[in-house]
C-alpha positions in Angstrom: -103.5 74.4 -136.8 -107.0 72.9 -135.5 -107.3 70.5 -138.9 -103.6 69.6 -138.1 -104.1 68.0 -134.5 -106.8 66.7 -135.2 -104.8 64.9 -137.3 -102.1 63.8 -135.3 -104.5 63.0 -131.8 -106.8 60.8 -134.6 -105.9 57.0 -135.2 -108.1 56.5 -137.4 -110.1 58.8 -139.8 -112.8 57.9 -142.1 -113.6 60.7 -144.0 -116.4 61.9 -145.8 -117.2 58.9 -147.5 -119.5 57.2 -150.2 -120.4 53.7 -150.2 -122.6 51.0 -151.7 -123.5 47.9 -153.6 -123.4 48.4 -157.3 -125.8 50.8 -158.2 -127.2 50.9 -154.7 -126.0 54.2 -152.4 -125.8 53.1 -148.7 -123.6 55.8 -147.1 -124.0 59.2 -147.9 -121.2 61.8 -146.5 -119.9 59.5 -143.6 -117.0 61.0 -141.1 -116.0 59.2 -138.3 -112.8 59.6 -136.4 -110.9 57.3 -133.6 -108.8 58.5 -131.4 -105.5 56.9 -129.6 -107.1 54.5 -127.1 -110.8 55.6 -127.7 -113.9 53.3 -127.8 -116.7 55.3 -129.8 -119.4 53.4 -131.2 -122.0 53.8 -133.4 -125.5 53.7 -133.4 -128.4 53.5 -135.4 -131.3 51.2 -137.1 -130.9 47.8 -138.6 -129.8 48.7 -142.4 -128.6 52.3 -141.5 -125.1 51.7 -143.0 -123.0 50.4 -140.1 -121.8 47.4 -141.1 -121.3 48.5 -144.5 -119.2 51.3 -143.0 -117.3 48.5 -141.1 -117.0 46.7 -144.0 -115.2 49.9 -146.3 -113.2 50.4 -143.0 -111.9 47.3 -143.8 -111.9 47.4 -147.8 -114.2 45.2 -147.8 -116.2 47.4 -150.1 -114.4 50.6 -151.8 -115.9 53.8 -151.4 -116.7 55.2 -154.0 -115.8 59.0 -153.3 -114.0 59.5 -149.8 -110.7 58.4 -147.8 -110.0 56.3 -145.1 -107.0 57.3 -142.6 -104.2 55.6 -140.7 -102.6 58.3 -138.5 -102.0 60.6 -141.8 -102.0 57.3 -144.4 -104.7 56.3 -146.3 -105.5 53.0 -146.6 -109.2 53.0 -148.8 -106.7 51.3 -151.8 -105.0 48.8 -150.1 -106.5 45.0 -149.7 -108.2 43.9 -146.5 -105.0 41.6 -145.7 -102.8 44.7 -146.1 -105.3 46.7 -143.6 -105.2 44.0 -141.7 -101.6 44.4 -141.6 -101.7 47.9 -140.5 -103.0 47.4 -137.6 -107.2 47.1 -137.6 -109.1 43.5 -137.7 -113.0 43.3 -137.7 -115.1 40.9 -135.1 -117.9 40.5 -137.7 -121.9 40.6 -137.5 -122.9 37.0 -137.3 -119.1 35.7 -135.7 -118.2 33.6 -138.8 -116.0 31.2 -137.3 -115.0 28.0 -139.1 -117.4 25.7 -137.4 -115.2 22.6 -138.4 -112.0 24.0 -136.7 -111.0 23.4 -133.4 -111.0 25.9 -130.8 -107.3 26.5 -130.6 -106.9 26.6 -134.3 -109.5 28.9 -135.1 -107.9 31.2 -132.9 -104.1 30.9 -134.2 -105.4 31.8 -137.8 -106.3 35.7 -136.8 -102.2 35.5 -136.4 -101.8 34.4 -139.9 -100.2 37.6 -141.2 -97.6 39.4 -142.6 -95.3 39.2 -139.5 -97.9 37.8 -137.1 -96.3 34.9 -136.0 -94.1 36.9 -134.2 -94.3 36.2 -129.6 -98.1 34.0 -131.4 -97.5 33.1 -128.0 -97.7 35.3 -126.2 -100.7 37.0 -127.6 -102.6 33.5 -127.2 -101.8 33.1 -123.8 -103.0 36.1 -123.1 -106.4 35.8 -124.8 -107.1 32.1 -122.6 -106.8 34.7 -120.0 -109.2 37.0 -121.7 -111.5 33.6 -122.2 -110.8 31.0 -119.8 -113.8 29.3 -121.6 -111.3 29.0 -125.1 -108.9 27.2 -123.3 -111.0 25.0 -121.1 -112.7 24.2 -125.1 -109.7 24.6 -127.3 -109.9 21.0 -128.6 -113.5 21.7 -128.9 -114.8 21.3 -132.7 -115.8 25.9 -133.2 -118.8 24.8 -134.6 -119.9 23.1 -130.8 -120.0 25.8 -128.3 -122.8 28.0 -127.5 -123.3 31.8 -129.3 -121.6 33.1 -126.7 -118.6 31.4 -126.7 -118.5 31.7 -130.3 -118.4 34.8 -129.8 -115.6 34.9 -127.7 -113.8 32.8 -130.1 -114.0 35.4 -132.9 -112.4 38.5 -130.1 -109.5 36.4 -129.5 -109.1 35.3 -133.4 -109.3 39.1 -134.6 -106.6 39.8 -131.5 -103.8 37.4 -132.4 -103.2 40.3 -135.2 -102.2 42.2 -132.1 -104.7 44.8 -133.5 -104.6 49.5 -132.6 -108.4 49.0 -134.0 -110.6 46.4 -133.1 -114.2 47.1 -134.9 -116.6 44.9 -133.1 -120.1 45.0 -135.2 -122.8 43.0 -133.1 -121.0 41.9 -130.5 -123.5 41.5 -128.2 -126.3 40.5 -130.8 -128.5 37.3 -129.5 -126.5 36.5 -126.2 -127.2 36.2 -122.5 -126.9 39.1 -120.1 -124.1 37.7 -118.4 -122.4 36.2 -121.4 -123.2 40.2 -122.5 -121.4 40.8 -119.2 -118.3 38.4 -119.5 -117.6 39.9 -123.2 -117.6 43.6 -122.0 -115.9 43.2 -119.5 -113.0 41.4 -121.8 -113.4 44.4 -123.9 -112.8 46.5 -121.6 -109.3 45.3 -120.8 -108.5 44.8 -124.4 -109.2 48.9 -124.6 -106.7 49.0 -121.8 -103.8 47.3 -123.4 -104.3 50.2 -125.4 -106.4 48.7 -128.2 -109.1 51.1 -129.9 -112.3 50.2 -130.3 -114.6 50.8 -132.6 -118.4 49.0 -131.9 -121.5 48.9 -133.4 -124.1 47.6 -131.1 -128.1 47.5 -131.1 -127.9 47.1 -127.8 -127.1 50.6 -127.0 -127.7 51.9 -124.0 -124.9 49.3 -122.6 -122.3 50.6 -125.8 -122.6 54.9 -124.9 -122.1 53.2 -121.2 -119.7 51.8 -122.5 -117.7 54.0 -125.2 -116.1 57.3 -124.4 -117.6 59.5 -127.8 -120.9 57.9 -129.8 -122.3 58.7 -133.4 -125.5 57.9 -135.1 -126.4 56.7 -137.7 -130.0 56.9 -140.1 -130.0 56.3 -143.6 -126.9 56.6 -144.0 -125.7 59.3 -142.5 -124.2 61.2 -140.3 -127.3 62.9 -138.1 -125.7 63.3 -134.7 -121.5 62.9 -132.9 -121.0 63.9 -129.1 -119.7 63.1 -126.0 -121.5 59.1 -124.8 -123.1 60.7 -122.0 -124.1 64.0 -123.7 -125.8 60.9 -126.0 -127.3 58.8 -123.2 -129.3 61.9 -122.6 -130.5 63.1 -125.4 -134.5 63.6 -126.4 -133.8 62.2 -129.3 -131.6 59.0 -129.0 -133.5 58.1 -125.1 -136.5 58.3 -128.0 -135.2 56.9 -130.7 -133.4 54.0 -129.2 -133.5 53.6 -125.5 -137.8 53.4 -125.6 -137.8 56.5 -122.6 
């Protein structure tokens, strides 16, 4: 009964996945859940497997074992495009915008999925409300933006597919503190809109203060899972990630 209840409540379920690159294993028996309208942090050192986890969820990397489910439906055998259509979107590490395309066109690319054009204008207006600077820069080339503006652009592009789950890989990386504050204020508005958020973030304190729950990923394995408020006071987390 408990497992059935968990399946109903959780929007995204990563179940015991093993994944890697060719013969090199990276993830071992990783399980993560994300509820509706929930914010969850994936914390770990560099090369722990956080990006590999996101790639596996998005179908960019096929798991060698285990499953990925969205509301009880397996999606680990689908192409990235089909997973995007199902309601998952990834803001990748490094942003991956198109530098020779203007801001407006970069954002609109996010709507080019099956059914994505429906109400795209309303979604675009919402993106511009979240990030007014993008509207001001709409005619500029993406490559001419600052790092913070490019991060906003990458998030805005992902939102155009109207995701139910938004995955963010290191969104504060390389950004000035005032821009980080702007980005995370926008993420709070995105969460209020009903989008669940799974976030990987090197700024551990920021991530845990923002999120409801968190997982600690070390050497390709989940070593700890708890409410964010408990993790931020845990002795291992404080010593390894908070420098306390």
